[in-house]
VOMI-133194 format. One line per field, with one value per residue (C-alpha): residue in three letters; x, y, z. Coordinates in Angstrom, 3 decimals. Layout:
BEGIN
res <- ALA,...
px <- X,...
py <- Y,...
pz <- Z,...
This chain:
BEGIN
res <- ARG,VAL,GLN,HIS,GLY,HIS,ARG,LEU,LEU,LYS,SER,GLY,LEU,PRO,ILE,ALA,ALA,ALA,ALA,SER,GLU,SER,GLY,PHE,ALA,ASP,GLN,ALA,HIS,PHE,GLN,ARG,THR,PHE,LYS,GLN,LEU,LEU,ALA,ALA,THR,PRO,GLY,GLN,TYR,GLN,LYS,PRO,SER,ALA,ASN,ARG
px <- -5.511,-3.865,-1.068,-0.467,-0.422,1.941,4.378,4.145,4.893,7.830,9.179,9.084,5.908,4.071,0.949,-1.504,0.019,0.015,-3.655,-4.586,-2.527,-4.106,-7.631,-8.781,-11.134,-8.853,-5.944,-8.220,-9.949,-6.565,-5.307,-8.384,-8.243,-4.469,-4.607,-7.491,-5.614,-1.992,-2.347,-0.294,-0.969,0.834,2.818,3.941,4.946,7.032,8.916,12.073,11.789,14.454,12.482,12.809
py <- -7.018,-3.612,-5.032,-7.748,-5.148,-3.030,-5.942,-6.621,-2.969,-3.085,-6.091,-4.095,-5.393,-2.876,-1.271,-3.016,-6.415,-5.758,-4.751,-7.900,-10.204,-8.603,-9.344,-5.868,-5.521,-3.005,-0.655,2.320,0.449,-0.543,3.049,4.513,1.997,2.252,6.049,6.006,3.702,4.792,8.499,8.002,6.529,3.349,5.410,7.838,4.909,3.347,6.524,7.174,10.305,12.644,12.788,9.064
pz <- 4.678,4.925,7.077,4.508,1.715,3.786,4.074,0.344,-0.476,1.920,0.029,-3.231,-4.861,-7.099,-5.614,-7.943,-7.198,-3.445,-3.654,-5.541,-3.309,-0.223,-1.392,-2.422,-5.381,-7.061,-6.497,-5.731,-2.897,-1.467,-1.693,0.035,2.865,3.227,3.431,5.901,8.279,7.785,6.838,3.662,0.254,-0.776,-3.299,-0.621,1.537,-1.262,-2.202,-0.216,1.859,3.185,6.442,7.155
């Protein structure tokens, strides 16, 4: 589910929509799980970074 959400975020979908489409109960659950597995929040992942 996180991988699917990751792909949706990469395609530009908003976090809440990616969470819902990935089968999470809510955005908070998606964010907790995403951060636990990928060491970054979905919002941090979406924002362009100078370090990338």
